[in-house]
C-alpha positions as CSV (number, residue, x, y, z in Angstrom):
1,G,-4.3,5.0,6.9
2,Q,-6.8,7.8,7.1
3,L,-4.8,9.7,9.8
4,G,-1.7,9.6,7.6
5,H,-3.7,11.1,4.8
6,F,-4.9,14.1,6.8
7,L,-2.2,14.6,9.4
8,Q,1.5,14.5,8.7
9,I,2.2,14.1,12.4
10,N,0.5,10.7,12.3
11,G,2.3,9.7,9.1
12,D,4.7,7.5,11.1
13,I,1.7,5.6,12.4
14,S,-0.7,5.5,9.5
15,G,0.9,7.4,6.7
16,N,2.4,4.2,5.4
17,E,-1.1,3.3,4.1
18,G,-1.9,6.9,3.3
19,D,-1.5,8.8,0.1
20,G,2.1,10.0,0.7
21,K,1.3,13.0,3.0
22,G,2.5,11.1,6.0
23,N,6.1,10.7,7.0
24,L,6.2,7.0,5.9
25,G,3.5,7.7,3.3
26,H,6.2,8.9,0.9
């Protein structure tokens, strides 16, 4: 997700669909 892309604190919410900068984005 876009939030996971820009904010690590939102990684658990949208980082899964982000570029890896979110917690679950990894």
